[in-house]
C-alpha positions in Angstrom: 0.0 0.0 0.0 1.2 3.5 -0.7 1.7 6.2 1.9 -1.7 7.7 2.7 -0.3 10.6 4.8 -0.5 14.0 3.1 1.8 16.9 4.0 0.7 20.4 3.0 3.7 22.6 2.5 3.6 26.4 2.6 4.5 26.4 -1.0 1.5 24.2 -1.8 -0.8 26.5 0.1 0.7 29.6 -1.6 -0.1 28.0 -5.0 -3.7 27.4 -3.9 -3.4 23.5 -3.8 -6.5 21.9 -2.1 -6.9 18.3 -0.9 -10.1 16.7 0.4 -9.4 15.5 3.9 -12.9 14.6 5.1 -12.3 10.9 5.1 -9.4 11.2 7.5 -11.6 12.9 10.1 -14.8 11.0 9.9 -16.1 8.4 12.3 -17.4 5.4 10.2 -18.9 3.7 13.3 -21.3 6.3 14.4 -21.5 8.7 11.4 -20.4 11.6 13.6 -18.4 14.0 11.4 -15.3 15.5 13.1 -14.5 19.0 11.8 -10.9 19.2 10.7 -8.7 22.0 12.0 -8.0 24.9 9.6 -4.7 24.3 7.9 -1.9 26.8 8.4 -2.2 29.1 5.3 1.4 30.1 5.5 2.9 33.5 4.6 4.9 34.8 1.7 7.0 38.0 1.0 5.7 40.2 -1.8 7.0 43.5 -3.2 5.4 46.8 -2.1 5.4 49.2 -5.0 7.8 52.0 -4.1 8.2 54.1 -7.3 6.7 57.6 -7.2 4.1 59.2 -9.4 4.9 60.5 -12.8 7.6 63.2 -12.9 6.3 66.8 -13.2 7.3 70.4 -12.5 11.0 70.2 -13.5 13.4 72.0 -15.9 15.0 70.1 -18.7 18.1 71.6 -20.4 20.0 70.3 -23.4 23.4 71.8 -24.3 24.5 71.4 -27.9 27.3 72.7 -30.2 25.9 75.7 -32.2 27.6 74.5 -35.4 26.9 70.8 -35.4 23.8 70.3 -33.2 25.6 67.5 -31.4 25.5 67.4 -27.6 28.3 68.9 -25.7 29.9 66.3 -23.4 30.9 67.1 -19.8 29.2 70.5 -19.6 28.4 72.2 -16.3 25.4 74.4 -15.5 25.6 76.8 -12.6 22.4 78.5 -11.3 21.9 82.2 -10.5 19.0 84.4 -9.3 19.0 88.2 -9.2 22.7 88.5 -9.6 23.7 86.0 -7.0 24.1 82.2 -6.7 20.7 80.6 -6.4 19.8 78.6 -3.3 16.5 77.5 -4.8 17.5 74.7 -7.1 17.4 71.0 -6.3 18.1 67.8 -8.1 15.1 65.6 -9.0 15.3 63.9 -5.6 15.0 67.2 -3.8 18.6 67.7 -2.6 19.9 71.3 -2.9 22.4 71.9 -5.7 24.4 75.0 -6.9 25.5 73.4 -10.1 25.1 70.3 -12.2 27.5 68.5 -14.6 26.4 66.1 -17.3 28.4 63.7 -19.4 25.9 63.8 -22.2 24.8 67.4 -22.4 21.4 66.8 -20.8 20.3 68.3 -17.4 17.2 68.0 -15.3 16.4 69.8 -12.0 13.7 71.4 -10.0 13.2 74.8 -8.4 11.6 75.7 -5.1 8.2 77.5 -4.9 8.3 81.1 -5.7 11.1 81.1 -8.3 10.0 82.9 -11.4 13.3 83.3 -13.3 16.6 81.5 -13.3 19.8 82.3 -15.1 21.9 79.4 -16.2 25.7 79.8 -16.8 27.0 77.0 -19.0 30.6 76.0 -19.5 32.6 73.2 -21.2 36.1 72.6 -22.2 37.1 74.2 -25.6 33.9 76.2 -25.7 33.2 79.8 -24.8 30.9 80.1 -21.8 27.2 80.4 -22.6 24.1 81.3 -20.7 20.3 81.3 -20.7 17.5 83.0 -18.8 14.7 80.6 -17.9 11.2 81.9 -17.2 9.3 79.7 -14.8 5.5 79.6 -14.8 5.0 77.8 -11.5 2.6 75.2 -13.0 3.0 71.4 -13.0 4.4 71.2 -16.6 8.0 70.6 -17.6 10.1 73.5 -18.9 12.4 72.7 -21.8 15.5 74.8 -22.5 18.0 74.6 -25.4 21.4 76.2 -24.9 23.9 76.4 -27.8 27.6 76.7 -27.0 30.1 78.1 -29.5 33.4 76.2 -30.0 36.4 78.4 -29.7 37.5 77.0 -33.1 34.7 79.0 -34.7 35.7 82.3 -33.2 38.5 84.8 -33.6 40.8 83.8 -30.7 44.3 84.9 -29.8 46.2 83.5 -26.9 49.6 83.6 -25.2 50.8 81.2 -22.4 53.5 81.0 -19.8 53.9 84.7 -19.4 56.3 85.5 -16.5 55.2 87.7 -13.6 56.8 89.2 -10.6 54.7 90.3 -7.6 51.7 90.0 -9.8 53.0 92.2 -12.6 54.0 91.0 -16.1 57.7 90.9 -16.8 57.1 92.4 -20.2 54.3 94.5 -21.7 51.6 92.5 -23.3 49.7 93.1 -26.5 47.3 90.4 -27.8 45.2 90.9 -30.9 42.5 88.6 -32.3 41.9 89.2 -36.0 38.5 88.6 -37.7 37.2 89.2 -41.2 35.2 92.3 -40.3 36.6 93.5 -37.0 38.8 92.0 -34.3 39.9 93.0 -30.8 43.1 93.9 -29.0 44.2 93.9 -25.3 47.2 95.9 -24.0 48.6 95.5 -20.5 51.7 97.5 -19.3 54.1 96.2 -16.7 52.8 98.7 -14.1 49.6 96.8 -13.6 49.2 94.3 -10.8 47.0 91.3 -11.8 44.7 90.2 -9.0 42.3 87.4 -8.2 38.6 88.0 -7.3 39.6 89.0 -3.7 42.1 91.6 -4.8 45.2 89.5 -4.0 48.2 89.7 -6.4 48.5 86.5 -8.5 51.7 84.4 -8.5 53.3 82.4 -11.2 53.1 82.4 -15.0 49.8 83.5 -16.6 47.9 82.6 -19.8 45.9 85.1 -21.8 43.0 84.6 -24.2 41.1 87.2 -26.2 38.1 86.2 -28.2 35.7 88.1 -30.5 33.3 87.6 -33.3 31.8 89.7 -36.1 28.2 90.9 -36.1 27.9 89.4 -39.6 30.0 86.3 -39.4 31.7 84.7 -42.4 30.8 81.1 -43.4 31.9 78.6 -40.7 32.4 81.2 -38.0 30.1 82.2 -35.1 28.5 85.6 -34.9 28.8 88.1 -32.1 25.2 87.6 -31.1 25.7 83.9 -30.6 28.3 84.4 -27.8 26.8 87.3 -25.9 25.8 86.0 -22.5 22.0 86.1 -21.7 20.5 88.9 -19.7 21.9 92.0 -21.4 18.4 93.4 -21.6 17.0 91.9 -18.5 14.1 94.1 -17.3 14.2 96.4 -20.4 10.9 97.1 -22.1 10.7 100.6 -23.6 14.3 100.7 -24.8 16.8 97.9 -25.5 20.5 97.6 -25.8 21.6 96.6 -29.3 25.1 95.0 -29.4 27.7 96.5 -31.8 30.3 93.8 -31.0 31.8 91.7 -28.2 35.2 91.1 -26.7 35.9 88.4 -24.1 39.1 88.3 -22.1 40.2 85.4 -19.9 43.5 85.5 -18.0 44.5 82.9 -15.4 47.5 81.9 -13.3 47.1 78.1 -13.1 43.7 77.5 -11.6 43.4 81.1 -10.4 41.4 83.5 -12.6 42.6 87.1 -12.9 39.5 89.2 -12.2 40.8 92.5 -11.0 43.5 95.0 -12.0 45.4 97.6 -9.9 44.8 100.2 -12.7 42.9 100.5 -15.9 44.0 98.8 -19.1 42.9 99.4 -22.7 40.7 97.2 -24.8 40.1 97.9 -28.4 37.3 96.6 -30.6 37.2 97.1 -34.3 34.0 98.1 -36.2 33.9 97.3 -40.0 33.8 100.3 -42.3 30.4 99.1 -43.4 28.8 99.5 -39.9 25.6 101.4 -39.9 24.4 103.1 -36.7 20.8 102.5 -35.5 19.7 105.8 -37.1 21.0 104.6 -40.5 24.0 106.9 -40.6 27.6 105.8 -41.2 30.1 105.4 -38.4 32.5 108.4 -37.9 35.5 109.3 -35.8 34.6 110.4 -32.2 31.3 108.4 -32.1 30.9 106.9 -28.7 29.2 103.7 -27.5 28.3 102.7 -24.0 30.0 99.5 -22.9 28.4 96.8 -20.7 30.4 94.2 -18.9 29.3 90.7 -17.8 30.2 89.4 -14.4 30.2 85.6 -14.7 30.4 85.2 -10.9 27.0 86.8 -10.7 25.6 86.1 -14.1 24.7 89.8 -14.4 25.5 92.9 -16.6 26.7 96.3 -15.5 27.6 99.5 -17.4 31.2 100.6 -17.5 32.2 104.2 -16.6 34.3 104.2 -19.8 32.8 104.5 -23.3 34.2 103.0 -26.5 35.3 106.0 -28.5 35.8 105.6 -32.2 39.1 106.6 -33.7 40.0 107.4 -37.3 39.5 104.6 -39.8 42.5 102.3 -40.1 42.4 100.3 -43.3 38.9 98.8 -43.5 38.0 99.1 -39.8 37.2 101.8 -37.2 39.1 101.1 -33.9 37.1 101.9 -30.7 38.9 101.8 -27.4 37.7 101.8 -23.8 39.3 101.1 -20.3 38.5 98.5 -17.7 39.9 97.4 -14.3 38.6 93.9 -14.6 38.2 91.1 -17.2 35.0 89.8 -18.5 32.9 89.9 -21.7 32.4 93.5 -22.9 29.7 94.6 -25.3 29.5 98.1 -26.9 25.9 99.0 -27.4 23.4 101.4 -28.9 20.1 102.2 -27.2 17.1 101.5 -29.5 13.3 101.5 -29.0 12.2 98.0 -28.0 9.3 95.9 -29.2 6.4 96.3 -26.8 4.0 93.9 -28.6 3.7 90.2 -28.2 5.6 88.1 -30.7 3.6 85.2 -32.1 4.1 82.3 -34.5 1.8 80.2 -36.7 2.7 77.1 -38.7 1.0 75.5 -41.7 1.7 72.3 -43.4 2.8 69.2 -41.5 1.9 68.8 -37.8 4.4 69.6 -35.1 5.5 66.3 -33.5 4.7 65.7 -29.8 8.4 65.9 -29.1 8.5 69.5 -30.2 10.6 71.5 -32.6 13.4 74.1 -32.2 12.8 77.6 -33.5 16.1 79.4 -34.1 15.8 83.2 -34.5 19.0 84.9 -35.8 20.0 88.5 -36.7 23.1 90.6 -36.3 21.8 91.5 -32.8 20.0 88.4 -31.5 20.5 84.6 -31.6 17.7 82.8 -29.8 16.4 79.3 -29.8 13.0 78.5 -28.5 11.4 75.0 -28.2 7.8 74.9 -29.5 5.2 72.2 -29.1 2.2 73.5 -31.0 1.2 74.8 -34.4 0.7 78.4 -33.1 1.4 80.4 -30.0 3.1 83.3 -28.4 6.9 83.3 -28.2 7.1 86.5 -26.2 4.2 88.0 -24.3 3.4 91.6 -24.5 6.1 93.7 -22.8 8.7 90.9 -22.6 10.2 91.0 -26.1 12.5 93.9 -25.1 14.1 91.8 -22.4 15.1 89.4 -25.3 16.8 92.3 -27.1 14.1 92.6 -29.8 13.6 96.1 -31.2 10.5 97.6 -32.7 12.0 97.3 -36.2 13.8 94.0 -35.7 14.1 91.6 -38.6 15.5 88.1 -38.4 16.0 84.8 -40.2 14.1 81.9 -38.7 14.8 78.2 -39.0 12.6 75.4 -37.5 14.3 72.0 -37.0 14.0 68.9 -34.8 16.4 67.6 -32.2 18.4 65.8 -34.8 19.0 68.9 -36.9 16.5 68.0 -39.6 15.1 71.3 -41.0 11.3 71.6 -41.2 11.0 75.1 -42.6 12.7 78.5 -42.9 11.8 82.2 -43.3 14.0 85.1 -44.1 13.8 88.8 -43.1 10.9 88.3 -40.8 9.5 91.4 -39.1 9.4 90.2 -35.5 7.3 93.1 -34.2 4.7 93.6 -37.0 1.9 95.0 -34.7 -0.7 93.1 -36.6 -3.9 92.0 -34.8 -4.7 89.4 -37.4 -1.3 88.0 -38.6 1.3 86.1 -36.6 4.7 87.7 -36.6 6.4 84.5 -37.7 4.6 82.3 -40.3 6.3 79.2 -41.7 5.0 76.3 -43.7 6.4 73.1 -42.2 7.4 70.0 -44.2 8.6 67.0 -42.3 12.0 66.0 -43.9 11.9 62.4 -42.7 9.2 59.9 -41.7 8.4 60.1 -38.0 6.9 57.4 -35.8 5.8 57.1 -32.2 6.4 54.2 -29.9 5.7 53.3 -26.3 8.4 52.2 -23.9 7.2 50.0 -21.1 9.4 50.2 -18.0 9.0 47.6 -15.3 10.8 46.1 -12.4 11.0 42.8 -10.6 12.2 41.9 -7.1 14.5 39.0 -6.5 14.3 39.6 -2.7 10.6 38.4 -2.6 8.7 35.2 -3.1 7.5 36.6 -6.4 10.8 37.2 -8.3 9.2 37.3 -11.8 6.3 39.5 -11.0 6.7 42.7 -13.0 5.5 46.0 -11.6 5.2 49.3 -13.4 8.3 51.5 -12.9 6.7 54.9 -12.5 8.2 58.4 -11.9 11.5 57.9 -13.7 13.2 60.3 -16.1 13.4 58.6 -19.4 15.4 60.2 -22.2 15.9 59.0 -25.8 18.1 60.1 -28.6 20.1 59.2 -31.7 23.8 58.8 -30.9 25.4 62.2 -30.2 22.2 64.2 -30.7 20.2 66.1 -28.2 17.9 63.9 -26.1 14.2 64.2 -25.8 12.2 63.4 -22.6 9.4 60.8 -22.7 6.1 61.7 -21.1 4.8 58.9 -18.8 1.4 57.3 -18.1 1.4 54.6 -15.4 4.9 53.3 -16.3 4.5 53.6 -20.0 6.7 56.3 -21.6 5.8 57.8 -24.9 8.7 58.0 -27.3 7.5 60.6 -29.9 9.1 62.1 -32.9 11.3 59.1 -33.7 12.9 59.0 -37.2 11.7 55.8 -38.7 14.6 53.3 -39.2 17.0 55.3 -37.0 18.7 53.7 -34.0 17.9 55.2 -30.6 19.5 55.1 -27.2 17.3 55.2 -24.1 18.5 56.3 -20.6 16.6 55.6 -17.4 17.1 57.8 -14.3 15.2 56.6 -11.3 13.7 59.5 -9.2 12.8 59.1 -5.6 13.8 55.4 -5.4 17.1 53.5 -5.0 17.4 50.6 -7.3 20.7 49.4 -5.7 23.0 47.6 -8.1 20.3 46.9 -10.7 21.4 47.5 -14.3 19.8 50.5 -16.1 21.5 49.8 -19.4 18.8 49.7 -22.0 19.6 48.1 -25.4 19.4 50.4 -28.4 16.4 49.9 -30.7 15.4 50.8 -34.2 12.4 53.1 -34.5 9.4 51.4 -36.2 5.8 52.1 -35.8 3.8 49.6 -33.8 6.8 47.7 -32.4 6.9 47.3 -28.6 9.9 48.6 -26.7 10.4 47.4 -23.1 12.9 47.1 -20.3 12.8 45.4 -17.0 14.9 46.6 -14.0 16.0 43.6 -11.9 16.1 44.8 -8.4 17.3 43.0 -5.2 16.4 45.8 -2.8 12.6 46.2 -3.2 10.4 47.2 -0.3 8.5 44.2 0.8 5.6 43.1 2.9 4.5 39.8 4.3 1.1 38.5 3.5 -0.9 35.4 4.3 -1.5 32.8 1.6 -0.8 33.4 -2.0 -0.5 37.1 -1.8 -2.7 37.5 -4.8 
């Protein structure tokens, strides 16, 4: 005879196995039924969902090369408010940060309640520093910002290195001149000047000097002056705006110590092309004078110099204009012109704007702005705010609309940005998609090996999911219950996906998502195998 004894294990109970035991507990002699004891149902460990709600109310920044459109690796963003370092920025997990560095040119952070405007100072090796002013609405939506950095290779740059000093003074008088096709700039420092750090201490050791400039109308392959002028020159301006007539940037350092102050004034010279027209339409002449504004990168703010740039007699094809300074920075000679007080709107026809958005680049001799748009029409600058962007009442510009990969959707030339029309948008462009676009969903899940349900997949919510073609600016996927929408994909192109958990620690789990080829209707998914999930103990199957 076989063994008639049954043993109910906890695993069997957890799997819902039932066995009839009535015969074992019946009395066949007197037909009295004995009620069996309740079996021990057992317990199991199950995962407790611990990922947060979908991410909202954050700022996303992409930093790209202005010439190639590729992301700038290892860039750093530093945050400022009202001319001082901001104390109101946090990472996505809520920890206070003063700056952020990214290996792939993509940044994401949050601001505390009450912040309405933030200035970003952006730096990277081999690039001239850039900046952007971010307007914050305070609602729950994400704010997307594009920052273009200019490679020093695309500027007029002159430099000298290993210059000897004694007690902070140069051993020999210095003259450094950066030549450009339609201008140029020159710095002169005599041996009587003591070079000082930001605290006024004399520097020690050999110094390196760099002078950079760019023309208002740049030649092919070169960056324009407007593209390297730090943001905020016209902050707060409405009625009148400052129109740049050029730019000179000076960087001097002794090792890791920047030279920021001078014991006495030195002379800087910027050259205007002989073809320069003043804002009133007249030609430039000797003794004309321009106000000069200096940028303080330690505060991300502008201030007016006491010294004006005074135009000398024409020399060859340029008019030299010199001014004095006791510190080093970026310097911009300006004219004051009536600003645009109207709102500036746009309207697209033709192909629909993809959900991932498009970049609208607005360029003239005085401005170089990139705005991210997500609709077929809207307002770029509300009434009374265009002046702060440096847009005059008579401004014209060339406009190009492109996607994150640099594919051009449409262009317009000599657009009157402030047309004062009640019925016509200021910027009107017919869009034509240059490639075939598809949308795909990305399902992100996680499993928990530290539970009795190691293969049970849960929705991974609240993560920051970015996607991009190799080397191109990333886009951010919008989430619904753990499904992330990858929109604006170029059909047939290969994409990378990065997953950044927010508000949850995934331990040593791999977050390396395989690349995929964009194709309509094909599923994309990734599971994060965790060993540190939050758990709870339940009775029975845990179902």
